[in-house]
C-alpha positions in Angstrom: -20.4 1.7 15.1 -18.3 1.3 18.2 -15.4 3.7 18.8 -12.4 2.8 20.9 -12.0 5.1 23.8 -8.4 5.7 25.0 -7.9 6.7 28.7 -6.4 10.1 28.4 -6.7 11.3 31.9 -5.0 14.4 33.5 -1.4 13.9 34.5 -0.7 11.3 31.8 2.7 11.4 30.1 2.6 12.3 26.5 5.4 12.2 23.8 5.2 15.0 21.3 7.2 16.1 18.2 6.8 19.4 16.3 6.1 21.5 19.4 7.7 24.6 17.8 5.3 24.6 14.9 2.0 26.6 14.7 -0.3 23.7 15.4 2.2 22.0 17.8 2.6 25.1 19.9 -1.2 25.4 20.4 -1.5 21.7 21.2 1.3 21.8 23.7 -0.2 24.7 25.7 -3.6 22.9 25.7 -2.1 19.7 27.0 -0.1 21.5 29.7 -3.2 23.4 30.8 -5.1 20.1 31.1 -2.4 18.8 33.4 -0.5 16.4 31.2 3.3 15.8 31.5 5.1 16.2 28.2 8.2 14.6 26.7 9.2 17.0 23.9 11.7 15.8 21.2 13.3 18.6 19.1 16.5 20.4 18.2 15.8 23.6 20.1 14.5 24.0 23.7 10.8 25.0 24.0 10.2 28.7 24.8 7.4 30.6 26.5 6.4 27.7 28.7 8.3 28.6 31.9 5.2 28.4 34.1 4.9 24.7 33.1 8.6 23.7 33.4 7.8 21.0 36.0 5.5 19.3 33.5 8.0 19.3 30.6 11.0 17.0 29.8 12.9 18.2 26.8 15.1 15.8 24.9 17.4 17.3 22.3 17.4 15.4 19.1 15.3 14.8 16.0 13.1 12.2 14.4 15.8 11.0 12.0 17.4 9.3 15.0 15.6 6.2 16.3 17.8 6.4 19.4 16.6 9.9 20.2 13.0 8.9 19.8 13.2 5.8 22.0 15.0 7.8 24.7 12.4 10.6 24.6 9.4 8.2 24.4 10.4 6.0 27.4 7.8 6.4 30.1 5.1 7.8 27.9 1.6 6.4 27.5 0.5 8.2 24.3 2.1 10.3 21.5 1.3 13.1 19.1 3.6 13.2 16.0 3.5 16.7 14.3 7.1 17.3 13.2 7.7 17.6 9.5 9.3 19.5 6.7 6.7 21.7 5.1 8.8 24.3 3.3 8.2 24.9 -0.4 11.9 24.5 -1.5 15.1 22.9 -0.3 18.5 22.5 -1.9 18.3 18.9 -0.7 15.4 17.3 -2.5 15.6 14.2 -0.3 14.7 16.1 2.9 10.9 15.8 2.5 11.1 12.0 2.3 13.7 11.7 5.0 11.8 13.7 7.6 8.1 13.3 6.6 8.2 9.6 5.6 11.2 7.9 7.2 11.2 10.2 10.3 7.5 9.5 10.8 8.2 5.8 10.4 10.8 6.0 13.1 8.2 7.5 15.5 5.7 4.7 14.6 8.3 2.0 15.1 9.3 3.4 18.6 5.6 3.6 19.6 5.1 0.0 18.5 8.2 -1.2 20.3 7.2 0.6 23.5 3.6 -0.5 23.3 2.1 3.0 23.6 -1.7 3.1 24.0 -2.1 5.4 21.0 -0.2 7.5 18.5 -1.9 10.4 16.7 -0.1 11.0 13.4 -0.5 14.5 11.8 -0.6 14.4 8.0 -2.2 16.9 5.6 -5.4 17.2 3.6 -3.1 17.6 0.6 -2.6 13.9 0.4 -6.3 13.4 -0.6 -6.0 15.7 -3.6 -8.2 18.3 -5.3 -11.9 18.2 -4.9 -14.4 17.6 -7.8 -18.0 18.7 -8.0 -18.4 17.6 -4.3 -15.9 18.4 -1.5 -13.3 15.7 -0.9 -13.6 13.3 2.0 -11.5 10.5 3.5 -12.8 8.1 0.8 -12.1 10.3 -2.2 -9.9 8.6 -4.8 -7.0 10.8 -5.8 -7.1 11.3 -9.6 -4.1 13.7 -9.9 -0.4 13.2 -9.5 1.1 14.8 -6.4 2.0 18.4 -7.0 4.8 18.8 -4.5 7.2 16.5 -2.5 5.5 17.6 0.7 2.2 15.9 -0.4 3.8 12.7 -1.7 6.1 12.3 1.4 3.1 12.7 3.7 1.1 10.2 1.6 3.9 7.7 2.0 3.9 8.3 5.7 0.1 7.5 5.8 0.7 4.3 3.9 3.3 3.3 6.6 0.9 4.3 9.3 -1.8 2.0 8.0 0.7 -0.9 7.9 1.6 -0.2 11.5 -2.1 -0.1 12.5 -2.5 -3.5 10.8 0.5 -4.8 12.9 -1.3 -3.8 16.1 -0.2 -0.2 16.8 -3.1 1.8 17.9 -2.7 4.8 15.5 -5.0 7.5 14.2 -4.2 9.9 11.4 -5.5 13.5 11.2 -5.5 15.6 8.1 -5.7 19.3 8.7 -6.5 21.7 5.9 -5.5 25.4 5.7 -5.2 26.2 9.4 -5.3 29.8 10.6 -5.4 31.7 13.8 -3.3 33.6 16.3 0.3 32.4 16.5 3.7 32.8 14.8 3.2 34.0 11.2 5.3 31.2 9.8 4.9 29.1 6.6 2.7 26.7 8.6 0.4 29.7 9.5 0.4 31.0 6.0 -3.2 32.3 5.8 -2.9 34.3 9.0 0.3 35.8 7.5 -1.6 36.5 4.3 -4.3 38.3 6.4 -1.5 40.3 8.2 -0.1 41.4 4.8 -3.5 42.4 3.6 -4.2 44.5 6.7 -0.8 46.2 6.3 -1.6 47.1 2.6 1.1 44.8 1.4 -1.0 42.2 -0.4 -3.5 42.8 -3.2 -3.3 39.8 -5.6 -5.5 36.8 -6.3 -4.2 33.6 -8.0 -5.8 33.0 -11.3 -9.4 34.2 -11.3 -9.6 34.0 -7.5 -12.5 31.6 -7.5 -10.7 28.3 -6.6 -11.9 26.8 -3.3 -10.0 25.9 -0.2 -11.0 24.8 3.3 -10.0 27.2 6.2 -9.7 25.5 9.6 -9.7 27.5 12.8 -6.7 26.5 15.0 -8.9 25.9 18.0 -11.0 23.4 16.1 -7.9 21.6 14.8 -6.5 21.2 18.4 -9.9 20.0 19.6 -10.0 17.5 16.7 -6.5 16.1 17.5 -7.4 15.7 21.2 -10.6 13.9 20.2 -8.7 11.7 17.8 -6.5 10.7 20.8 -9.5 10.0 23.0 -12.1 8.4 20.7 -10.9 8.1 17.1 -10.9 4.7 15.4 -7.5 3.0 15.1 -6.3 2.8 11.5 -8.6 5.6 10.4 -7.9 9.1 9.2 -9.9 12.3 9.9 -10.1 15.4 7.8 -9.9 18.5 10.1 -11.2 21.2 7.9 -13.4 24.3 8.1 -15.4 26.6 5.9 -14.9 26.1 2.1 -14.2 29.5 0.5 -12.7 30.9 -2.7 -9.6 33.2 -2.5 -11.9 36.0 -3.5 -14.3 35.2 -0.7 -11.4 35.0 1.8 -10.5 38.6 1.1 -14.1 39.8 0.8 -14.8 38.5 4.3 -11.5 39.8 5.6 -12.4 43.3 4.3 -15.8 43.1 6.0 -14.3 41.9 9.3 -11.4 44.4 9.4 -12.9 47.4 7.6 -9.7 47.6 5.5 -10.4 48.1 1.8 -7.8 46.9 -0.7 -8.3 46.9 -4.4 -7.6 43.2 -5.3 -6.3 42.2 -8.7 -6.0 38.8 -10.4 -2.7 37.4 -11.6 -2.9 34.8 -14.4 -1.5 31.3 -13.6 0.8 31.3 -16.7 2.3 34.6 -15.4 2.7 33.1 -11.9 4.3 30.0 -13.4 6.9 32.0 -15.2 7.6 34.0 -12.0 7.9 30.9 -9.9 10.3 29.3 -12.5 12.6 32.4 -12.3 12.3 32.3 -8.5 13.3 28.6 -8.4 16.2 29.1 -10.8 17.5 31.9 -8.6 17.1 29.8 -5.4 19.1 27.0 -6.9 21.8 29.5 -7.8 22.0 31.5 -4.7 20.4 29.3 -2.0 17.9 32.0 -1.1 14.4 30.4 -0.7 11.9 31.3 -3.5 8.7 33.1 -2.8 6.8 30.4 -4.7 7.6 27.3 -6.8 6.0 26.0 -10.0 4.5 22.9 -8.3 2.6 25.1 -5.9 1.4 27.4 -8.7 -0.2 24.4 -10.4 -2.2 23.7 -7.3 -4.0 27.0 -7.8 -5.8 25.6 -10.9 -7.9 23.2 -8.7 -10.5 23.4 -5.9 -9.4 22.0 -2.5 -12.7 22.0 -0.6 -13.3 19.2 1.9 -16.1 17.6 3.9 -15.2 17.1 7.6 -18.4 15.2 8.3 -16.6 12.1 9.5 -14.7 14.1 12.1 -17.9 15.9 13.1 -19.8 12.6 13.6 -17.1 10.5 15.2 -15.0 13.1 17.1 -17.6 15.8 17.7 -15.3 18.1 15.7 -16.5 21.7 15.9 -16.7 23.8 12.8 -16.1 27.4 13.7 -17.3 29.8 11.0 -14.6 31.7 9.1 -16.2 35.0 10.2 -15.8 34.1 13.9 -12.3 32.6 13.6 -10.9 35.4 11.4 -12.5 38.1 13.6 -10.4 36.7 16.5 -7.4 36.5 14.3 -7.7 40.1 13.0 -8.3 41.4 16.6 -5.1 39.6 17.6 -3.1 41.0 14.7 -4.4 44.5 15.3 -3.4 44.2 19.0 0.3 44.5 18.0 1.1 41.1 16.6 2.0 41.8 13.0 5.7 40.9 13.5 5.2 37.6 15.2 
């Protein structure tokens, strides 16, 4: 099998969306340290990158505007698209499709028009669906309906990506799983935030029986995988960027061992969680205050979400950092005064 290598030398000019997100922030710093020049498209100016200001061009705008994208992408050789809407709830139910599907398509169309050497499109492992007896991989056939508009909108963006690849755009899709590590404790870094709450004694619950599996990917591995996808991934292919497959109970057992913090965990039945989420959603629709959880997300807790990242390991030399090592670094970072990030 021959892989297409893309010339991604130092001082190349790269277009990037989603720079303010958890993964995007790490990727931006890595690219800048490697000497690349970046064209960043977003609504707010990037922060914390003052030492690299000569390598950055910021264009105010968003991916719903084709004009903004074309303007920002001019002069670039390659692109990473990470921007998306990943929140659990919105008053506007069309927002997931507008941003995650149509916005992504706008980026693809611009990259196609400007003849970029390659576009790496960031999706999610959630498009592949729950795992069965064996961990899911890129060839797994989804047997369940989509649980949440985030998944379905990202799936539609992957379909469009494949069509653009067939039309000649050099495009690679990456599908990260549950990414964790040092960084802003936002919704996109949910499992580091969960670890922070546990360490502060503010979290002691397990969904269902706590035995459902998920794949926990170290942020450093994910960034490595994205850079490798740019350099040597196969156009028109997608790559699962996962990590160690653990149950919720194992997640907290290892967290206890790593941190030395003991918390008596208790299980909460899914029917009870479903009722709570329905009340939360009703209140959100009434007041506009985002819910803590929504019914569609509770239903995901009834399934395993383990993955096999073997394709990325083989074709991208994707590293698989152990959860113990990655979470140890995360806990050390949190305990060094970063609980309020």
